[in-house]
C-alpha positions in Angstrom: 77.6 35.9 7.2 76.3 38.8 9.3 74.4 39.9 6.1 73.1 37.0 5.4 71.7 36.3 8.9 70.2 39.7 8.6 67.5 38.7 5.9 67.4 35.5 6.8 65.8 36.4 10.0 62.4 38.0 8.5 62.6 35.6 6.1 62.7 33.1 8.7 59.7 35.0 11.0 57.4 35.1 7.8 57.8 31.6 7.0 56.7 30.8 10.6 54.1 33.6 10.6 52.5 31.7 7.6 53.3 28.5 8.6 51.2 29.8 11.9 48.3 31.2 9.9 48.1 28.0 7.9 48.3 26.0 11.0 45.5 28.2 12.3 42.9 28.0 9.4 43.5 24.6 9.6 42.7 24.1 13.1 39.9 26.6 12.4 38.1 24.8 10.1 38.4 21.3 12.1 36.8 23.0 15.3 34.2 24.3 12.6 33.5 21.1 11.8 30.0 19.2 13.0 30.2 15.8 14.1 26.9 13.3 14.8 28.5 11.9 17.5 24.7 9.9 18.0 21.5 10.1 17.9 18.2 7.9 19.7 14.5 7.9 17.2 11.9 7.1 19.4 10.0 4.4 19.8 6.6 5.0 21.8 5.2 1.8 24.0 2.7 -0.4 22.3 -0.2 0.5 23.5 0.1 3.1 21.4 0.2 1.2 18.4 -2.8 1.9 16.3 -4.1 -0.8 14.4 -6.6 -1.4 11.1 -9.5 -2.0 12.8 -8.8 0.8 15.8 -8.3 3.4 12.5 -11.9 2.4 11.4 -13.6 2.7 14.9 -11.7 5.8 14.9 -13.2 7.7 11.8 -16.5 5.4 12.8 -17.5 7.4 15.7 -17.0 10.9 14.4 -20.2 12.0 13.8 -19.0 15.0 10.9 -18.4 11.8 9.1 -20.9 10.0 6.4 -21.2 6.9 3.9 -19.2 9.0 1.2 -16.6 10.6 3.8 -15.9 6.7 5.7 -15.2 6.0 2.0 -13.2 8.5 1.0 -10.9 7.4 4.2 -10.5 4.1 3.4 -9.3 4.9 0.0 -6.5 7.2 1.2 -5.5 4.5 4.6 -5.7 1.7 2.0 -3.1 3.2 -0.7 -0.9 5.0 2.0 1.9 2.9 2.8 1.2 2.4 6.2 1.2 -0.8 7.9 -0.2 -1.7 11.6 3.3 -1.2 13.6 2.9 2.8 13.8 1.4 5.3 17.1 -0.8 8.0 17.9 -1.0 9.8 20.4 -2.6 8.4 24.3 -5.9 10.5 23.9 -6.4 9.6 20.3 -6.4 5.9 21.4 -8.4 6.4 24.5 -11.4 8.2 22.1 -11.1 11.7 22.8 -9.8 13.2 19.5 -12.5 15.6 19.0 -11.7 17.2 22.3 -8.0 17.0 23.1 -6.6 19.8 25.9 -3.3 21.6 25.9 -2.1 18.9 28.6 -2.7 16.5 26.3 -0.1 18.1 23.9 2.5 18.4 26.8 1.6 14.8 27.9 2.7 13.5 24.4 5.8 15.9 24.0 6.9 14.7 27.5 6.5 11.4 27.0 8.7 11.8 23.9 11.4 13.7 25.7 11.6 11.7 28.7 12.4 8.7 26.7 14.8 10.1 23.6 16.3 12.5 25.3 17.4 10.7 28.5 18.1 7.2 26.2 20.6 10.1 24.1 22.3 11.0 27.4 22.7 7.5 28.4 23.6 5.8 25.0 26.1 8.5 24.6 27.6 9.4 28.2 27.0 12.9 27.9 24.7 14.6 30.4 22.4 17.8 30.5 25.7 20.1 32.1 27.7 19.5 29.2 25.5 20.9 26.7 26.2 23.9 25.3 23.4 24.3 22.6 19.9 22.8 22.4 17.7 23.6 19.2 14.3 22.0 19.7 11.8 22.0 16.7 8.3 21.3 16.7 6.1 22.5 14.3 2.1 22.9 15.5 2.5 23.4 19.0 4.1 26.4 20.8 3.3 26.6 24.5 4.7 29.1 27.1 7.1 29.2 27.9 8.5 27.5 24.8 9.2 23.6 24.9 13.2 24.1 24.9 12.5 25.8 27.8 10.8 22.9 29.3 13.2 19.9 28.5 16.3 22.7 29.9 14.0 22.5 32.9 13.6 19.1 33.2 17.1 18.1 32.8 18.3 21.1 34.7 20.8 22.3 32.0 23.1 24.9 32.5 22.4 28.7 32.9 24.4 29.8 30.0 23.0 26.9 27.7 22.1 28.7 24.6 18.1 27.3 24.0 16.4 27.9 20.7 12.8 26.9 19.6 11.4 26.4 16.1 8.3 26.2 15.1 6.2 26.3 12.0 9.0 25.0 9.5 6.9 21.5 8.5 8.7 18.4 7.9 11.6 20.3 6.8 12.5 21.9 10.3 15.2 19.2 11.4 17.7 20.5 9.1 16.7 24.2 10.2 17.7 23.2 13.4 21.0 21.7 11.9 22.1 25.0 10.1 21.3 26.6 13.3 23.8 24.3 15.4 26.2 24.6 12.7 26.2 28.1 12.5 26.6 28.4 16.1 29.5 26.4 15.7 31.3 28.7 13.3 30.7 31.8 15.7 32.2 30.3 18.1 35.1 28.5 17.0 37.6 27.6 18.1 35.9 26.9 21.2 34.1 23.3 20.8 30.8 23.8 21.2 28.0 20.0 22.3 24.9 20.9 20.4 21.6 18.8 21.4 19.0 18.8 18.5 15.5 17.6 19.3 13.2 16.8 16.3 9.6 15.8 16.7 6.0 16.7 16.6 3.2 17.3 18.8 -0.1 15.2 17.0 -2.8 16.3 19.8 -3.5 20.0 18.7 -3.7 18.9 14.9 -6.5 16.4 15.3 -9.4 17.0 12.4 -12.6 16.0 13.0 -14.1 17.3 9.8 -15.3 16.6 6.6 -13.1 18.6 4.2 -11.3 16.5 2.3 -8.0 17.8 1.7 -7.7 18.3 5.5 -8.4 14.6 6.3 -5.8 13.8 4.6 -3.2 14.0 7.6 -5.6 11.2 9.8 -4.2 8.7 7.1 -0.5 9.6 6.9 0.7 11.6 10.0 2.1 9.8 13.1 3.9 9.5 16.5 8.1 9.5 16.2 10.9 11.9 17.1 14.8 12.4 17.8 17.5 13.4 19.9 20.6 13.8 18.5 24.3 14.8 20.1 26.2 17.2 17.7 29.9 18.3 18.2 32.7 20.7 16.7 35.1 19.3 19.0 38.2 17.5 16.6 39.3 15.8 19.5 36.0 13.5 19.6 35.8 13.0 15.9 37.3 9.2 16.5 33.4 8.7 18.1 31.7 10.3 15.7 29.2 8.4 13.4 29.4 11.0 10.6 30.4 14.6 9.7 28.5 17.1 7.9 29.9 18.3 4.6 27.3 20.4 3.2 24.0 22.2 3.8 21.5 24.1 1.6 18.4 25.4 1.9 16.3 26.4 -0.5 12.1 27.8 0.1 10.1 28.5 -3.1 7.2 30.3 -1.2 7.0 33.0 -4.0 5.2 30.4 -6.0 1.6 30.6 -4.8 0.7 26.8 -6.0 3.9 25.4 -3.7 2.5 28.4 -1.2 -0.5 26.6 -0.9 -0.1 23.2 -1.3 0.1 22.6 2.6 -1.9 25.0 4.7 -3.6 25.9 8.2 -7.3 26.9 8.1 -10.6 26.4 8.7 -13.2 24.5 7.1 -17.1 25.2 6.1 -17.4 24.5 10.2 -15.0 26.8 11.9 -12.9 23.5 12.6 -9.4 24.1 12.0 -6.8 22.1 10.2 -4.4 21.0 7.5 -5.1 21.1 4.1 -2.9 19.2 1.5 -3.7 19.7 -1.6 -2.8 17.7 -4.8 0.4 20.3 -5.8 2.4 18.8 -3.0 4.4 16.4 -5.0 5.3 19.1 -7.9 6.1 21.6 -5.3 8.2 18.9 -3.8 10.0 18.1 -7.1 10.4 21.6 -7.8 12.1 23.0 -4.3 14.3 19.4 -4.9 15.8 21.2 -8.2 16.1 24.9 -6.6 17.9 22.9 -3.9 19.9 20.7 -5.9 21.2 23.8 -8.1 23.1 24.9 -5.2 24.1 21.9 -3.9 25.5 19.7 -6.8 28.6 21.4 -7.4 30.1 21.0 -3.7 28.7 16.9 -4.4 29.2 15.7 -7.6 32.6 14.7 -9.0 34.4 16.5 -11.4 34.0 14.4 -14.5 30.3 14.8 -13.8 29.9 18.9 -13.3 32.2 18.9 -16.9 29.1 16.5 -18.3 26.6 18.7 -17.6 28.6 22.0 -18.4 28.8 20.5 -21.1 25.1 19.3 -22.1 24.1 22.7 -21.1 26.4 24.9 -23.6 24.6 22.5 -26.4 21.2 22.9 -24.9 22.2 27.0 -25.1 23.8 26.5 -28.6 21.3 24.5 -30.3 18.3 25.9 -32.2 16.7 22.5 -32.2 13.8 21.9 -29.7 15.9 22.2 -26.1 16.5 18.7 -24.5 16.5 17.4 -21.2 19.4 17.7 -18.9 19.7 14.3 -16.7 21.7 15.0 -13.1 23.3 11.7 -11.9 23.6 12.1 -8.3 24.9 8.7 -7.8 28.0 9.9 -9.2 28.5 11.8 -5.5 25.6 9.9 -3.4 25.8 6.4 -2.0 22.6 6.7 0.6 19.6 8.9 -0.2 18.0 9.5 3.0 14.4 11.1 1.9 11.8 12.5 4.1 9.3 9.8 4.2 6.3 12.3 4.0 3.9 9.8 1.5 4.1 7.8 -1.0 3.2 10.0 -4.5 6.2 12.4 -3.2 8.6 9.8 -2.7 7.5 8.3 -6.2 7.8 12.0 -7.7 11.4 11.8 -6.1 12.8 8.6 -7.6 11.0 9.8 -11.0 12.1 13.4 -11.7 15.6 12.3 -10.0 16.9 8.9 -11.9 16.6 6.6 -8.8 16.1 3.0 -8.9 13.3 1.4 -6.1 16.7 0.5 -4.1 17.6 4.1 -3.7 14.0 4.6 -2.0 13.9 1.7 -0.3 14.6 2.9 3.5 11.7 5.9 2.7 9.1 3.2 1.9 9.6 0.7 4.9 10.4 3.8 7.1 6.8 5.5 6.4 5.2 1.5 6.2 7.0 1.2 10.2 6.1 4.7 11.5 4.6 6.7 9.3 5.6 10.3 8.5 6.7 11.4 11.5 7.5 14.6 10.4 10.8 16.4 10.5 12.1 13.2 12.2 11.0 11.1 9.7 14.7 11.5 7.9 16.4 9.9 11.1 14.5 7.1 11.4 15.1 6.3 7.5 19.1 6.8 7.8 18.2 4.4 11.6 17.2 1.6 8.7 20.4 2.2 6.4 22.6 2.1 9.6 20.3 -1.2 10.8 21.0 -3.1 8.1 24.5 -2.5 7.9 24.7 -0.7 4.2 26.5 2.8 5.9 30.1 2.1 5.8 33.4 4.4 6.4 33.9 6.6 3.5 30.0 6.8 2.6 28.1 9.8 1.3 24.4 9.9 2.4 21.9 13.2 1.2 19.7 14.1 3.5 16.3 15.7 1.8 13.8 17.3 3.7 10.4 19.0 2.6 7.9 21.3 4.1 5.0 23.8 4.5 6.2 26.9 2.6 7.6 25.7 0.1 11.1 24.0 1.3 13.1 22.0 0.5 16.7 21.6 2.9 19.0 19.5 2.6 22.2 18.1 4.0 25.7 15.7 2.9 26.9 13.8 5.5 30.2 11.9 5.3 29.9 8.5 7.3 33.3 8.5 9.6 33.2 4.7 10.6 31.5 1.8 9.6 27.7 2.0 11.4 25.7 -1.3 12.4 23.2 -0.1 15.4 19.7 -1.5 15.3 18.3 1.2 17.1 14.7 1.8 17.0 14.6 -1.1 14.7 15.9 -3.7 16.6 12.7 -5.7 17.1 11.5 -6.0 13.7 15.1 -5.1 10.9 14.8 -8.8 9.9 11.2 -8.5 8.9 12.2 -5.5 6.3 11.8 -4.8 3.7 8.5 -5.7 2.9 7.0 -7.2 -0.6 4.4 -5.4 -0.1 3.2 -2.1 1.8 -0.4 -2.3 0.8 -2.8 -1.9 4.0 -4.8 -4.7 5.5 -7.5 -2.1 5.0 -7.7 -3.4 1.1 -9.1 -6.9 2.6 -10.5 -6.2 5.7 -13.1 -3.3 4.6 -13.0 -4.3 0.7 -17.1 -3.9 0.8 -16.4 -0.1 1.3 -14.8 0.1 -2.0 -18.0 -0.6 -3.7 -18.9 2.2 -6.0 -15.7 4.6 -5.0 -14.3 5.7 -8.0 -11.3 7.6 -7.5 -12.1 11.6 -7.8 -9.8 13.6 -9.8 -9.9 16.7 -7.7 -8.4 14.8 -4.4 -5.7 15.3 -2.7 -2.7 12.4 -3.8 -0.6 11.0 -1.1 
C-alpha cells in the first residue's frame, strides 16, 4: 500500500501539473484573443454633403482646367459609382480648395475625432481612462505632435497609454492597426488589454488642382469618413463583443514595379503635388489579393476544399498538357465579403477573378455610392451596411479585405459572436439600399459635356 502510494504521488502531481499547464495554455489563448466590442462610423454634418452641381462649380472655378479637362472629369465622375450623399472638407465646399491650410487639416481631423471617438465611449460605456492602447492611422496628414497624441491630449488619457501613429500606409492601414493591437494583446497576455483603433483620412492636404489626368482621379473618388473601434482581449467581455478576430494576414508586393507605382504621390509638370493613380491598379489589387490568399486559405477553408485544391494542384503538376486554371471557392469558408470600396474597377476585378457574385460585392458597391472611397475606414462602412441590413448572424464568418498603395493587400477573418442589427451611420438611408443604379446624376445634368469625348485608352480607370 505504501509502495502504491509512493508511485501514486508523483503520478498525481504530474497529472495535476499537466492539467494546470493545459488550463494555463487555454487561458493564455483566451486572453490573447482579440474581440471587437463595438465601432462607430463617422457621419459628417449635412452641410458638408457635396452634390453634382457643387462638384461642377468646384472644377469650373479651377483656373488650370480647360474644356478638355472638364470633359475628362465629367467622364470620371459619371462612372465613379458615387451618389449625391458623400462629404467633403468644409474648406473645399467654401471654395478654398486651392489654398487650404494646416489649420484646415487639423479642423477636419478634430471634427471627426470629436464625434466618432466620443460616440464610441458613449456607446460602449468605457471612458478615456480605460484605454490601454491607442492606434491612429491617417495616410496623408502627419503633423507634430502626432494625431495619436492629439487625441490622447483631447480626451485626457492615462500617462501609460500606448499610443501609435500610422501614416503613409494607404487604404489598407486599418488592418495594419488591427495587427498592431493583436500583437500587443499577445505580448501582454494574460493581462487584459482595451484598445481603441481610429481609422480615417484627412483630405485637405491632398486636394489637387492641376491638370495631370492620373492625378485628377482622387477628386472623383475620395470622400470624408472615418471609424473609431473598441477592441479587447478580456475574455470576461466576450459576451458583449460583436465579433472575434480569427486570423489576420498581410501581403506586400512592392517588389513589383507596376504594383509599387500603381498609386504614387508626386509633383506634376507645374510642381503641384498630388496622388497619381495608374491604370495598373486593378491588376495590382488582384495580384496582391492572390498573394494574400495563399497564406490565408489554409486557415479559413474547410478540409474538403483544401483537399480539392491540393488534388487539382497535383493534377496540374503531373499534366503534360496546357495548364488549367485552379479555382478557389472562397464561399466554402466565408459567409460575407467585406471588400474595400476603392472604386468600381477594383470591385469588378476582385469579383471576376475570385468567383464572387453581385450579392457578394453589393455592400461594397452601395458603400461606394453612399460614402465614396473613405480610404482605410471604408471596410467599416461596408461592415456597417451588412449589420444594418441584419445579415450578420451568430456563427457567420466575415472576410475583411483592404487594398493600399505600395501595393498591399491586408485581410482578416472575423467570427460573428451574436446576431447584429445596429443601423449605425446607415440609419437614415438603409431602407433605400440597394439602389438599382449607381450612375451619377452628372450623366443627365451635364450630358452636353460628353459630346465628342471618346475614352482615351491611356487614361486611368475607376
